[in-house]
N, C-alpha and C positions, 0 to 999 in steps of 0.2 A: 856320440857327439859331445864335445866339451864346449861349454858356453860361458862367455864373459858378459855380464850385464852392466851396461853403463846407463844409469837412470838416476836423476836427482831426487825423485820421489821415493822415500823410504818404504812406504806401503807397497808401491808398485814393484820395487826390487824384491821385497819379501814374497809378494804374490807370484811373481815370475819364477823365483828360485824354488818355491814350494811346488808349483805346478810342474816345472821341468824335472825336478828331483823325483816326483812320483811317477813320471813317465820314462824313467831310465836315463835321462840326460844327466851329465855331470856338470854342475855349476862350479866352475873353477874360481870364480871371483865375482864380486859385485861392487861397483864404485859409483860415487855420486856425480862425478864429472869426468871430462876427457883428459885431464892433466896426466902427463906421463903415460899415455896410452900405448906407445911403442914399448916402453919398458915393461908395462904390465903384460902385454902380449908375449914378449920374449920370456918373461918369468913364468907365466901361467899356461902358455901354449894352447890357447883355445882354438877350436875349429870354426866357431861361430861367435860373432859379437852382436848382441841385441843392443842397439844404440838409439838413445833418445835424441830428438832433434833440438829441443830447447833446454840447453844445459847452462849452468852458471859459468860465465866467463868465456865460453867457446861455443861456436855454432856447430851443430851436429853434422852439417854438410861438410864443413871444413875437416872435421875429425874423420868422416867417412872417406874423403879423398886421401887423407894422410894414411889411413889403414890400407886402402887399396894400393897406394903407391909403394908402401913398404912391404906389404904382405898380401899379394894378389891371390894367394891360395886360401885366404880366410874369407868366409862369407860374412856379410854384414846385413842384418835384418834391421831396417830403419823403422823407428816407432815415433809417432807424433800425435798430438791432439790438436795441431794447428788446423785452422779452417782454410788455409791457403790452398786454392784449387790446384795450383801448379806444383805443390811440394812433392807429390808422388812422382811426377814426371822428372823433377829436378833430382830427386834421390836416385831414380832409375838411371838417369844419364850420368850421375856421379859414380855409379857402380854398385848400388845396393842390390843384393841378391834377393831380398824380400822386403815387404812393406806391411806395416800394421798401423792402422789409424785408430787412435783411442776415442772412445772406450771400445775395447775388443773383448771377445769372449774366449774361453779356454780353447774351444774347438778351432777358432781362427788362428790362435797362436800355434797349436800343434800341427794344423794343416799347412801353415806357411813354412814351418821348420821342416816338415816332411818333404815338401817340394824342393826346398833349398838343398836338403841333404841328397835327394835323388839327382839333382843336376850336378852337384859337386862330385858325386860318385862317378858319374859319366865322364866328367872332366879329368878326374884322377886316372881312370882307366885309359883314356885317350892319350894322356901325357906319359904313360909308361910303355916304352917300346916292348913289343912282343919278344919273348925269349926264343921263339921258334920262327923260322922263315915262313912267309905266307905261302899258302898252297898255290901251285901253278894255275894260271887262268885257263879255263876250259875254252877250246876253240868255239868261236861263235858267241861267247859270253858278252853281255853288254858291259862296256867299260864303265868304271866308276866315274860319276860326275866330279869335276874338279871345282875347287872353291878357294876364294881369297877372302880373308876376314880383315876388315878395316875398322878399328876403334881405338881411340886414344887411351882407353882404360884397359890395362893388361889383364885385370881380373875378368872383365867381360869377354875379352878375346879368348882367354883360357876356357871359360865356361862354354862359349859358343863352339869352340873347337871340339870340346868333348861331345856335345850334343850332335853336331854335324858328323863327326867321325863315326859315332855309333849308328847313325842313320845311313851310313855307307858312302859318305862323301870323302874325297881325297883332298886334304887341305894342302895346297901347293905354296901358299905364301900368306904372310900376315903383315899388316901395316898400321901405323898410328896416326896418319893424317892424310888429307886429300892428295897431296903431291906424291907421297909414297904409294898411294893407291893407284894413281895414274901410271906410274912406272911399273908397278907389279902387274897391272892389267895388260899393259903393252907386252911385257916379257912372257906372261903365261897364258893369255887369252883363255881365262877359265870359263867353265860352264856357268858359274854363278859367282857374283861378288857381293858380299854382305857389307854394306856401307853405313857407318855411323853418320848421323846428321851433324851433331855439334862436335867439332874438332879444332885444335889450333892449326895455324899455318894456312890450311885450306879446309873449308867445311865440306861435308858430304854433298850438299846441294851444289856447291861451286864445282866440285870435281865430277859430279854425275854426267853432265853433257860431254865432257872431254873423254871420260871413260867409254861412253856409248860410241863416240867417234872413233877411238883407236881400237876398240874391241866390240864391234857391232853385234857379234853373236853371243855376247855375255849378258845374262840376265842380272840386272843390278837390283838388289833387295835392300831397302833402307832399314836400318836398325835404330830404333828410337823409343824414348819414353813418351814422346809427344804424338798423339794420334789425332790432333785437331784437323778439321776439314781443310783448313787453309794449307797446312803442311802436306797432307796427303795429296791434294790436288796439284800443288806445286811440284812435288816429286814425280807424280804421274805425268805431268806436262813435260818434264825434262827427260822422261824415258824410263823411269823406275818401273819394275815389274810388280812391285808390291812392297810390303813392309812387315817387319817382325818387331813385336813390342817387347821392350825391357820391363822387368827382369825376364831373362830367357827362361822359357818353359818348354820342355821337350815335346809335349803333346801338341802344342801350338805350332812349333817349328815343323814337326813331322807332317801335320795336316797341310801346312802351307806348301811344303816341298812336294807332296803328293799332287796337289793342284798344279804346281808349277811344271812338273814333269808329266802330268796327265797319267798318273799311275793309280 
């Protein structure tokens, strides 16, 4: 894993660079602000960016969205010492692959990077078409459940596609807003539709009842960084079958799907 560190505190940059270097990570760069982030990524080719929230001149959330928009294949681990209770949720919804709240210990950093790496590996495998034709399905074999992924963040769509594909689901469509989700659900009638809550044009909560109406046999699963009681109850009242928490974690998704399909 090649890591770019974006952190305005020099001591923290040094600490992270030293820790990661001793664990086999390649620290390709360290900078004190997010200026020229796209140029730095193109030049240094990191696989992961460790990004601080409160940077001079620019908001870390703004930089996170910029990275995700231009480089959805790059993971961003969001770091902050902010006491804002909503910041983890906001970072997850903006596409962060991992989250570290300061002060953090060495084990926390390494565990978070390990999980981020595992998810990305699954996404990469799922995005590479097999070189050989799939084996013929045996007579009587249970068909693979079909799924649609709806999220306005392309990085999250890619990661979720990887996790779901490795869990045996057939991804039949992807969408970036509620209106596209409704059209895709009508066309494909999937087993499951994974629906982001906060999206432009039409939110997931606005699209949910219409999806349930046009595709009544589809289980709609909300994908969100917000697990507040109010949101969970609202989604359930509109017909959601449950929710998956961002950042995407394979073990959590697998456990949820086993319960959903009673396996």
